[in-house]
C-alpha positions in Angstrom: -67.3 6.9 49.4 -63.8 7.3 50.8 -62.6 4.0 49.4 -63.8 4.9 45.9 -62.3 8.4 46.2 -58.9 7.2 47.4 -58.9 4.4 44.8 -59.7 6.7 42.0 -57.8 9.8 42.9 -54.6 7.9 43.6 -54.9 6.0 40.4 -54.6 2.7 42.1 -55.1 -0.1 39.5 -56.3 -3.5 40.7 -56.2 -2.6 44.4 -57.9 -5.4 46.0 -56.1 -7.6 50.3 -56.0 -11.1 51.4 -59.3 -11.3 53.3 -57.5 -13.4 56.0 -54.8 -10.9 56.9 -54.9 -9.6 60.4 -54.0 -6.0 59.8 -51.1 -5.0 58.5 -45.3 1.4 47.4 -42.3 1.8 43.9 -42.9 5.1 42.6 -43.2 8.5 44.3 -45.1 10.6 46.7 -48.8 10.8 46.5 -49.8 14.1 44.9 -52.9 15.5 43.3 -53.8 14.7 39.7 -52.7 17.2 37.1 -56.0 18.9 36.8 -56.2 19.2 40.6 -52.5 20.2 41.1 -53.5 23.6 42.5 -54.7 21.8 45.7 -52.1 22.3 48.4 -50.4 19.3 50.0 -48.8 19.6 53.4 -45.0 19.4 53.4 -43.5 16.7 55.5 -40.7 16.9 58.0 -37.3 15.8 56.6 -36.7 12.1 57.0 -33.9 11.4 59.4 -32.5 8.2 57.8 -29.1 7.7 56.2 -30.4 4.4 54.6 -32.7 6.1 52.2 -31.3 6.1 48.7 -33.8 8.6 47.1 -34.9 12.1 47.6 -38.1 12.6 49.5 -38.7 16.3 48.9 -41.8 17.4 47.0 -41.4 17.3 43.2 -43.2 19.1 40.4 -46.8 18.1 40.4 -47.1 17.3 36.7 -43.9 15.1 36.8 -45.0 13.3 39.9 -48.5 12.5 38.5 -46.8 11.0 35.4 -44.7 8.8 37.6 -47.6 7.9 39.8 -49.7 6.8 36.8 -46.9 4.8 35.2 -47.9 1.2 34.8 -45.7 -1.3 36.7 -43.2 -3.4 34.7 -45.4 -6.2 33.4 -42.7 -8.8 33.6 -42.8 -8.8 37.4 -46.6 -9.6 37.4 -46.0 -13.0 36.0 -44.8 -16.2 37.7 -44.6 -19.9 37.3 -47.3 -22.3 38.6 -46.1 -24.8 41.2 -45.8 -28.3 39.9 -46.6 -30.7 42.7 -45.0 -33.6 40.9 -41.5 -32.0 41.0 -39.0 -33.2 43.5 -37.9 -30.2 45.6 -34.3 -29.6 46.3 -33.2 -29.2 50.0 -32.4 -25.6 51.0 -29.9 -24.6 53.7 -31.6 -22.4 56.4 -30.4 -21.3 59.8 -33.6 -20.3 61.6 -34.3 -22.3 64.7 -36.9 -22.1 67.3 -40.5 -20.9 67.5 -41.7 -18.2 65.1 -44.6 -17.3 67.4 -42.2 -16.8 70.3 -39.5 -15.1 68.3 -41.7 -12.6 66.6 -44.2 -11.5 69.2 -44.1 -7.7 69.3 -47.4 -6.4 70.5 -49.8 -4.2 68.7 -49.3 -1.6 71.4 -45.5 -1.2 70.7 -46.0 -1.3 67.0 -48.6 1.4 67.3 -46.2 3.7 69.0 -43.7 3.4 66.2 -46.5 3.8 63.6 -47.8 7.0 65.2 -44.2 8.4 65.4 -43.3 7.7 61.8 -46.5 7.3 59.8 -49.1 9.4 58.1 -52.3 10.5 59.9 -55.0 8.0 59.2 -57.1 8.7 56.1 -60.6 9.4 57.4 -62.0 11.7 54.8 -61.4 13.2 51.4 -59.3 16.1 52.9 -56.9 13.7 54.7 -56.6 11.7 51.5 -55.4 14.7 49.6 -53.4 16.3 52.3 -51.2 13.6 53.7 -49.0 14.5 56.6 -46.1 12.7 55.1 -45.0 11.6 51.6 -45.7 7.9 50.7 -44.4 5.6 48.0 -46.5 3.5 45.7 -45.9 -0.3 45.7 -45.9 -2.5 42.6 -44.6 -6.0 41.9 -40.9 -5.8 41.3 -37.7 -7.8 41.5 -37.7 -7.7 45.3 -41.3 -8.7 46.0 -44.7 -9.6 44.5 -47.7 -7.5 45.4 -50.7 -9.7 45.9 -54.2 -8.8 44.9 -55.4 -6.4 47.6 -59.0 -6.3 48.8 -58.8 -4.4 52.1 -55.8 -2.1 51.6 -54.0 0.2 49.2 -50.4 -0.2 47.9 -48.7 2.7 49.7 -46.0 3.0 52.4 -44.0 5.8 53.9 -40.4 5.9 52.4 -38.7 4.1 55.4 -41.2 1.2 55.3 -41.0 0.9 51.5 -37.2 0.9 51.8 -37.3 -1.8 54.5 -39.6 -4.0 52.4 -37.3 -3.8 49.4 -34.3 -4.6 51.6 -36.1 -7.7 53.0 -36.9 -8.9 49.5 -33.3 -8.2 48.3 -31.8 -10.1 51.2 -34.2 -13.0 50.7 -33.2 -13.2 47.0 -29.5 -12.9 47.8 -29.5 -15.8 50.3 -31.6 -18.0 48.1 -29.3 -17.4 45.2 -26.2 -18.0 47.3 -27.6 -21.3 48.6 -28.9 -22.8 45.4 -29.5 -20.3 42.6 -33.3 -20.6 42.8 -35.6 -17.7 41.9 -38.5 -17.0 44.2 -39.9 -13.8 45.6 -41.7 -12.9 48.8 -45.4 -12.1 48.6 -46.9 -8.9 50.1 -50.5 -9.4 51.2 -51.5 -6.2 53.0 -50.4 -2.6 53.1 -52.1 0.7 53.9 -55.7 0.6 55.3 -58.3 3.1 56.1 -60.9 2.9 59.0 -63.4 2.1 56.3 -61.5 -1.0 55.0 -60.7 -2.1 58.5 -64.4 -2.0 59.5 -65.2 -4.1 56.4 -62.4 -6.5 57.2 -63.5 -7.0 60.8 -66.8 -8.5 59.5 -65.0 -11.5 58.0 -61.8 -11.6 60.2 -62.3 -11.9 63.9 -58.6 -11.2 64.5 -58.6 -7.8 62.9 -58.3 -4.9 65.2 -59.9 -1.4 65.0 -56.7 0.5 65.9 -54.4 -0.9 63.2 -50.8 0.1 62.4 -51.8 -0.4 58.8 -53.5 3.0 58.9 -50.2 4.8 59.2 -48.6 3.4 56.0 -45.7 2.0 58.2 -46.8 -1.6 58.2 -47.0 -4.4 55.7 -47.8 -8.1 55.8 -45.6 -10.8 54.1 -46.9 -14.3 53.6 -44.8 -17.0 55.2 -46.7 -19.8 53.5 -46.8 -18.8 49.8 -43.9 -17.6 47.6 -43.7 -16.5 44.0 -41.7 -18.8 41.7 -39.9 -17.1 38.8 -37.8 -20.0 37.3 -38.2 -23.7 36.8 -34.7 -24.6 38.0 -34.1 -25.9 41.5 -37.6 -26.1 42.9 -37.9 -25.5 46.7 -40.5 -26.4 49.3 -42.5 -23.5 50.7 -41.5 -24.9 54.1 -37.8 -24.3 53.4 -38.6 -20.9 51.9 -40.6 -20.0 55.0 -37.6 -20.9 57.2 -35.3 -18.8 55.0 -37.7 -15.8 55.2 -37.8 -16.2 59.0 -34.0 -16.1 59.0 -34.0 -12.9 57.0 -36.7 -11.1 59.0 -34.9 -12.1 62.2 -31.8 -10.3 60.9 -33.7 -7.0 60.4 -35.6 -7.5 63.7 -32.3 -8.0 65.6 -30.8 -4.9 64.0 -33.7 -2.8 65.5 -35.1 -2.0 62.0 -38.6 -3.3 62.6 -41.2 -4.8 64.9 -42.7 -8.1 63.9 -45.8 -10.1 64.9 -46.1 -13.7 63.7 -49.7 -14.2 62.6 -50.3 -18.0 62.5 -53.9 -18.1 61.5 -53.3 -15.5 58.7 -50.0 -17.1 57.6 -48.1 -13.8 57.5 -45.5 -11.7 59.2 -47.0 -8.4 60.4 -44.1 -5.9 60.1 -43.8 -2.3 61.2 -40.8 -0.2 60.5 -39.1 1.4 63.5 -37.7 4.9 64.0 -33.9 5.0 63.7 -31.7 7.1 65.9 
């Protein structure tokens, strides 16, 4: 019941999560639909972050619903199929070492950050309407491609949404500087509810009941698959994976996020960190 309610009320189109993800949004805050706009939504505390480039205060309900229901830019939903017969061009990357050893932040430490910055987990209809913090809706864009979600919903708190865009922007920037190729990162999992986690645990033995994905602070980025947007300068996914590792290490070293390398699920599990 909660899944259908959340899906319908938030106007999520095509929400469907890679079934193999371990755990762990471009628009506006979640608000009620126009005909339900008289329902109160809790106001969030001001966000203490100088990096945010947008206003996070509550907006007029009617205007917010129009933005929430706006269809994503269709051009970012399309991509080129990989041609296995092509000869890939080498790509300069600077990541060295073991990903599993470099990105090994525990669920416990990520959970502390998620509880400090995120929403209260969505457990019923009331909590779905009355979020403790504003969230942003994700959609495929220039910075990233949102995969078909089966066990999560495309929403993140503003700091996490900002971090995701910055990672995608940095990846694009370095890729262009080193060879003018056009690929995007792929986001495979975002906000989960206890109900979707329970369902996921039936098919994924690595999934955990207490997941940081419940707090809208966490997202998964595939390290094995990338979205190709141009035919020129084809790259191997191996090189692109090394480049993505280099980018994520930058943000991790800056204290912007916690990261867990999920080998079996082929993803980076990333939780945004509070900033002083």
